[in-house]
C-alpha positions as CSV (number, residue, x, y, z in Angstrom):
1,M,18.5,89.7,95.7
2,C,20.0,90.6,92.3
3,G,22.3,93.5,92.0
4,M,20.6,96.1,89.9
5,S,22.9,97.5,87.3
6,T,22.5,101.1,86.0
7,T,25.1,100.8,83.3
8,H,23.8,97.4,81.9
9,P,20.0,97.4,82.0
10,S,18.3,94.0,81.7
11,R,21.4,92.0,82.3
12,L,20.8,88.3,83.0
13,A,23.3,86.0,84.6
14,V,22.9,82.3,83.9
15,L,24.9,80.1,86.2
16,G,25.7,76.7,84.8
17,G,26.6,75.5,81.3
18,G,24.6,72.3,81.1
19,P,21.5,71.9,78.9
20,A,19.2,73.8,81.3
21,G,21.5,76.8,81.5
22,L,22.3,76.9,77.8
23,M,18.6,76.7,76.9
24,A,17.8,79.5,79.4
25,A,20.5,81.6,77.8
26,E,19.2,80.9,74.3
27,I,15.6,81.8,75.2
28,A,16.5,85.0,77.1
29,R,18.8,86.2,74.4
30,A,16.2,85.6,71.7
31,A,14.0,88.0,73.8
32,G,16.6,90.7,73.5
33,I,18.2,90.3,77.0
34,D,21.9,90.8,77.6
35,V,22.9,87.3,78.7
36,H,26.1,86.3,80.5
37,L,26.6,82.6,81.1
38,F,29.0,81.5,83.9
39,E,30.5,78.0,84.1
40,A,32.7,76.7,86.9
41,K,34.7,74.4,84.6
42,G,36.9,75.3,81.7
43,S,34.1,74.5,79.1
44,V,30.4,74.1,79.1
45,G,28.4,70.9,78.6
46,R,30.8,68.5,80.2
47,K,28.2,66.1,81.7
48,F,26.2,66.3,78.5
49,L,29.3,65.1,76.5
50,I,30.1,62.3,79.0
51,A,26.5,61.2,79.0
52,G,26.6,61.0,75.2
53,K,29.9,59.1,75.1
54,G,28.2,55.8,74.4
55,G,25.5,57.4,72.3
56,L,23.6,60.6,73.1
57,N,20.1,59.6,74.3
58,L,18.5,62.9,73.7
59,T,14.9,62.1,74.6
60,H,12.3,59.3,74.3
61,S,9.5,58.5,71.9
62,E,7.0,57.4,74.6
63,A,3.7,59.2,74.2
64,R,2.3,61.5,76.8
65,P,0.8,61.2,79.4
66,A,2.8,58.0,79.9
67,F,6.0,60.1,79.3
68,D,4.9,62.5,82.1
69,A,4.4,59.5,84.5
70,R,8.1,58.8,84.4
71,Y,8.6,61.8,86.7
72,R,6.7,60.0,89.5
73,E,5.4,62.4,92.2
74,R,6.4,65.4,90.1
75,A,4.5,64.2,87.0
76,G,2.0,67.1,87.1
77,E,4.6,69.8,87.5
78,V,7.1,68.4,85.0
79,G,4.2,67.7,82.6
80,R,3.5,71.5,82.6
81,W,7.1,72.1,81.6
82,L,6.7,69.6,78.8
83,D,3.6,71.4,77.6
84,A,6.0,74.2,76.6
85,F,8.8,72.0,75.3
86,D,8.3,68.3,74.9
87,A,10.2,65.4,73.2
88,D,8.9,66.4,69.7
89,A,9.9,70.0,70.2
90,L,13.4,68.8,71.4
91,R,13.8,66.7,68.3
92,A,12.7,69.6,66.1
93,W,15.1,71.9,67.9
94,A,18.0,69.5,67.2
95,R,17.0,69.4,63.6
96,G,17.5,73.1,63.5
97,F,21.2,72.4,63.9
98,G,21.1,69.8,61.1
99,V,21.0,67.0,63.7
100,D,18.4,64.5,62.7
101,T,17.3,61.9,65.1
102,Y,16.0,58.3,65.1
103,V,14.0,56.1,67.5
104,G,15.9,53.0,68.7
105,S,14.3,49.7,69.4
106,S,13.8,50.6,73.1
107,G,12.0,53.8,72.2
108,R,15.0,56.0,73.0
109,V,15.8,58.8,70.6
110,F,19.4,59.4,69.4
111,P,21.1,61.6,66.8
112,L,21.8,59.7,63.6
113,D,25.5,59.8,64.4
114,R,24.8,59.1,68.1
115,K,27.3,61.8,69.0
116,A,26.9,64.7,71.5
117,A,29.8,66.8,70.5
118,P,28.6,68.1,67.1
119,L,25.3,69.2,68.6
120,L,27.0,71.0,71.5
121,R,29.5,72.7,69.3
122,A,26.8,74.0,67.0
123,W,24.7,75.2,69.9
124,V,27.6,77.1,71.6
125,R,28.6,78.6,68.3
126,R,25.1,79.9,67.7
127,L,24.8,81.3,71.3
128,K,28.0,83.2,70.8
129,D,27.0,84.4,67.4
130,T,23.7,85.8,68.8
131,G,25.6,87.6,71.6
132,V,25.6,85.4,74.7
133,H,28.7,86.2,76.7
134,F,30.5,83.1,78.1
135,H,32.6,83.2,81.3
136,V,34.3,79.9,82.1
137,Q,36.3,79.0,85.3
138,H,33.8,81.1,87.3
139,R,32.7,79.2,90.3
140,W,29.7,80.8,92.1
141,L,30.3,81.8,95.7
142,G,26.9,83.4,96.4
143,W,26.0,87.1,96.8
144,D,27.8,90.0,98.3
145,D,26.1,92.5,100.7
146,A,25.0,94.6,97.7
147,G,23.4,91.7,96.0
148,A,26.1,91.2,93.3
149,L,27.1,87.7,92.4
150,R,30.5,86.5,93.7
151,F,32.7,84.2,91.7
152,S,36.0,82.5,92.3
153,T,38.3,82.6,89.2
154,P,41.9,81.7,88.5
155,E,42.7,85.4,88.9
156,G,40.9,85.7,92.2
157,E,37.4,86.6,93.4
158,T,35.3,88.8,91.2
159,I,31.7,90.2,91.3
160,F,29.1,90.6,88.7
161,A,26.0,92.8,89.0
162,A,22.9,91.2,87.3
163,D,19.3,92.3,87.1
164,A,18.1,88.7,87.2
165,V,19.7,85.3,87.6
166,V,19.0,81.8,86.3
167,L,20.5,79.1,88.5
168,A,21.1,75.9,86.6
169,L,23.8,74.4,88.8
170,G,23.1,70.7,88.4
171,G,22.5,68.2,91.2
172,G,25.1,66.3,93.2
173,S,26.2,63.5,90.9
174,W,29.5,63.5,89.0
175,P,31.1,66.3,90.9
176,Q,34.3,66.1,88.8
177,L,32.2,67.5,86.0
178,G,30.9,70.4,88.0
179,S,27.7,69.2,89.6
180,D,28.8,69.0,93.3
181,G,25.7,70.3,95.0
182,A,27.7,73.0,96.8
183,W,24.9,75.5,96.0
184,T,22.6,73.8,98.5
185,E,24.2,75.5,101.5
186,T,24.2,78.9,99.8
187,L,20.5,78.8,99.0
188,A,19.6,77.3,102.3
189,Q,21.2,80.2,104.1
190,R,18.8,82.4,102.1
191,G,15.8,80.5,103.3
192,V,15.2,78.5,100.2
193,D,13.4,75.2,100.8
194,I,15.7,72.4,99.6
195,A,15.1,68.6,99.8
196,P,18.3,66.8,100.6
197,L,20.1,65.5,97.5
198,A,20.0,61.7,97.2
199,P,21.2,59.1,94.6
200,A,19.0,58.5,91.6
201,N,19.7,56.2,88.6
202,C,22.1,54.4,90.8
203,G,23.5,51.0,91.6
204,F,23.1,49.2,94.9
205,D,25.4,47.3,97.3
206,I,24.5,43.7,98.0
207,G,27.7,42.3,99.5
208,W,28.8,39.4,97.2
209,S,31.2,36.7,98.2
210,P,34.8,37.3,97.1
211,H,34.4,34.5,94.5
212,L,31.4,36.1,92.7
213,A,32.8,39.7,93.0
214,G,36.2,38.6,91.7
215,K,35.0,36.5,88.9
216,H,31.8,38.0,87.6
217,A,32.0,41.7,88.3
218,G,31.1,43.5,85.1
219,A,29.1,40.5,83.7
220,P,25.7,41.4,82.2
221,L,22.5,39.8,83.2
222,K,20.1,39.7,80.2
223,P,17.3,39.3,79.9
224,V,15.9,39.2,83.4
225,V,12.7,40.3,85.0
226,A,12.9,42.3,88.2
227,H,10.1,41.8,90.8
228,W,9.6,44.2,93.7
229,R,6.9,45.6,96.0
230,D,6.2,49.3,96.5
231,A,5.4,51.2,99.6
232,H,1.8,50.1,99.4
233,D,2.8,46.4,99.2
234,R,1.8,46.1,95.5
235,D,3.7,43.8,93.2
236,H,5.6,45.2,90.2
237,A,7.6,43.6,87.4
238,L,9.9,44.9,84.7
239,Q,12.0,43.1,82.1
240,G,15.4,44.5,81.1
241,E,19.1,44.2,81.5
242,C,21.5,44.8,84.4
243,V,25.1,44.3,85.4
244,L,26.9,42.6,88.3
245,T,29.4,44.9,90.1
246,E,32.1,44.2,92.7
247,T,29.7,45.4,95.4
248,G,26.3,44.6,94.0
249,I,24.2,45.4,90.9
250,E,23.5,48.3,88.5
251,G,22.4,48.9,84.9
252,S,19.4,50.2,83.0
253,L,16.9,47.9,84.6
254,I,18.0,48.8,88.1
255,Y,18.1,52.5,87.3
256,A,14.5,52.3,86.1
257,I,13.4,51.2,89.6
258,A,16.1,52.8,91.7
259,A,13.8,55.4,93.3
260,N,11.6,52.6,94.6
261,L,14.5,50.6,95.9
262,R,16.2,53.7,97.5
263,D,13.0,54.7,99.2
264,A,12.5,51.2,100.6
265,I,16.0,51.2,102.0
266,A,15.4,54.6,103.6
267,R,12.1,53.3,105.1
268,D,13.0,49.8,106.1
269,G,16.8,49.7,106.2
270,E,17.0,47.4,103.2
271,A,15.2,46.6,100.0
272,H,14.2,43.2,98.5
273,L,14.4,42.4,94.8
274,H,13.7,39.2,93.0
275,L,15.1,38.3,89.6
276,D,13.6,35.9,87.1
277,L,16.8,34.6,85.4
278,A,14.8,32.6,82.8
279,P,11.9,34.8,81.7
280,G,11.3,32.6,78.6
281,R,10.3,29.5,80.6
282,D,7.7,29.0,83.3
283,Q,8.8,27.2,86.5
284,Q,7.0,23.9,85.6
285,R,8.9,23.6,82.3
286,L,12.1,24.6,83.9
287,H,11.8,22.0,86.5
288,A,11.0,19.4,83.9
289,D,14.1,20.4,81.9
290,L,16.3,20.2,84.9
291,Q,15.1,16.7,85.7
292,K,16.8,15.4,82.6
293,P,19.8,13.1,83.4
294,R,22.9,15.1,84.3
295,G,25.5,12.3,83.8
296,S,29.0,13.3,84.6
297,R,28.5,17.0,83.8
298,S,28.9,19.6,86.5
299,L,25.9,21.3,87.9
300,G,26.9,24.5,86.2
301,E,27.1,22.8,82.8
302,H,23.7,21.2,83.5
303,L,22.2,24.6,84.2
304,R,23.7,26.0,81.1
305,R,22.4,23.2,78.9
306,H,18.9,22.7,80.4
307,A,18.1,26.1,81.9
308,G,19.9,28.4,79.5
309,L,21.9,30.1,82.3
310,D,25.3,31.6,81.5
311,G,28.1,31.8,84.0
312,A,27.0,34.9,85.8
313,K,23.4,33.7,86.2
314,T,24.7,30.3,87.4
315,A,27.0,32.1,89.9
316,L,24.0,33.9,91.3
317,V,22.2,30.7,91.9
318,F,25.2,29.2,93.7
319,E,25.5,32.4,95.7
320,T,21.9,32.2,96.8
321,M,21.5,28.5,97.6
322,D,23.2,26.3,100.1
323,K,24.7,22.9,99.2
324,T,21.7,20.9,100.3
325,S,19.2,23.0,98.3
326,L,21.4,22.6,95.2
327,Q,20.6,18.9,95.2
328,D,16.9,19.7,94.7
329,M,16.0,20.5,91.1
330,A,12.6,21.8,92.1
331,A,14.3,24.3,94.5
332,I,16.7,25.3,91.8
333,A,13.9,25.9,89.4
334,A,12.1,28.1,91.9
335,T,15.2,30.1,92.6
336,I,15.9,30.7,89.0
337,K,12.4,32.1,88.5
338,R,12.6,34.2,91.7
339,L,16.1,34.7,92.8
340,P,16.1,36.8,96.0
341,L,18.5,39.8,96.4
342,R,18.8,41.9,99.5
343,L,20.0,45.5,98.7
344,L,21.8,47.2,101.5
345,R,22.4,50.7,100.3
346,P,22.5,52.8,97.1
347,R,25.9,53.7,95.7
348,P,27.4,57.0,96.8
349,L,25.9,60.1,95.3
350,A,29.1,61.2,93.6
351,E,29.1,58.1,91.3
352,T,25.4,58.0,90.3
353,I,24.0,59.2,87.0
354,S,21.8,61.8,88.5
355,S,20.4,63.0,91.8
356,A,17.0,63.4,93.4
357,G,16.2,66.2,95.8
358,G,17.0,69.9,95.3
359,V,15.0,73.1,95.3
360,R,11.5,72.1,96.1
361,L,9.1,73.1,93.3
362,E,6.8,74.6,95.9
363,A,9.4,77.3,96.5
364,L,9.0,78.4,92.8
365,D,6.3,80.1,90.9
366,D,5.0,78.9,87.5
367,A,7.9,80.7,85.7
368,L,10.4,78.9,88.0
369,M,11.2,82.0,90.0
370,L,11.9,81.6,93.7
371,H,9.1,83.1,95.8
372,D,11.5,84.4,98.4
373,L,14.2,85.7,96.0
374,P,12.5,87.8,93.3
375,G,14.5,87.8,90.1
376,V,16.2,84.5,90.8
377,F,15.0,81.5,88.7
378,C,16.1,77.9,88.9
379,A,16.2,75.1,86.3
380,G,17.5,71.6,85.6
381,E,18.6,68.9,87.8
382,M,19.0,71.2,90.8
383,L,15.2,71.1,91.1
384,D,13.4,68.5,93.2
385,W,12.4,66.0,90.6
386,E,13.8,62.8,89.2
387,A,13.4,60.5,86.3
388,P,14.9,57.3,84.9
389,T,17.5,57.3,82.2
390,G,16.2,57.0,78.7
391,G,16.1,60.6,77.6
392,Y,13.6,61.7,80.3
393,L,16.3,63.5,82.3
394,L,17.6,65.5,79.4
395,T,14.1,66.4,78.2
396,A,13.0,67.9,81.5
397,C,16.3,69.8,81.8
398,F,15.8,71.4,78.4
399,A,12.1,72.2,79.2
400,S,12.8,73.7,82.6
401,G,15.6,75.8,81.1
402,L,13.3,77.1,78.5
403,L,10.7,78.1,81.1
404,A,13.3,79.7,83.4
405,G,14.8,81.7,80.5
406,R,11.4,82.8,79.3
407,G,10.4,83.7,82.9
408,A,13.6,85.7,83.4
409,A,13.1,87.6,80.1
410,D,9.5,88.4,80.9
411,W,10.5,89.6,84.4
412,L,13.2,91.8,83.1
413,S,11.0,93.2,80.4
414,G,8.3,94.2,82.9
415,K,5.8,91.7,81.6
416,R,5.4,90.2,85.0
417,S,6.3,91.4,88.5
């Protein structure tokens, strides 16, 4: 499938300038391979920079194997990637650029300055200094009849003959940054087994009343405990924070369980979630507190004083209960402890943090080379795995890039066939 080049032996093309592609380029170049990295946008690492805008969450301090379990059905396969490059290795790698990291209160790992740009700049500088060739504004179009790579550029279409290829083209989220999933059709035409791309780490539509949507969109809910049932009808609970949106709900707590909620909607047409709005009090105490005289105060003020609810949480109670039920303090206490939400659909793929689906791991060998396309390796978010935010996404992207780069270098060096 790769166009063998007689004038440039052992030439590797890496397609995609995100963490997976950059890591693949680094590893292959260190093995002596002539590496050319192609990026559709005008610069590399755009999603990496945007993701780090509020503080680069590089990885997570959670110990293995609990760390591996974050990858759900793919825990075994991704765990093997982490055997080669885990969270500690990633922190040590960053330290090599003079970027020390620290563990936040949630277990997430950040650079001391919390910035992504210094790390990316140092990384790109080192890659260029070691001889990696960068080609920006090169959008991959597939292969020509001779097996050469086709690219669309501002100057028109061009081709590039490579002896091996690492595809690190991202998933389908944030297409404005380059990850638009357009590669799925190209690979599917070549017979590659691809799971449909789907939203991951996403918000969900609920369908609020105009009053709640207009007045409380953007309001945080913290802390709350989410309760849900999985496909086996088992109860689960997780405490965290989330945010009301104009159409529904999103935020770190929702992202952590988004895969379960998305799968429930696909299976049943909707998902049911319950929120405990007052996790510090049991229902009996809450009921007793609400029984205190209200006087001339509004019900909202009464809930603030005696249940500790802010405006957004109170609005959710009013949204959920009818006027008759709002006269019953026992019913209000029960609703506060288990407020029901009916989720209608995940938000569109283009606005989600990451995507699920992609090249099925069964289509790849242990070095992440496609069984049906010898010399073509895949890495990063374009593979069929998913994880919650919290550094898990980036860690697996780095690790898969390392394996693909190593696999491509070995294949080109004749160490494996």
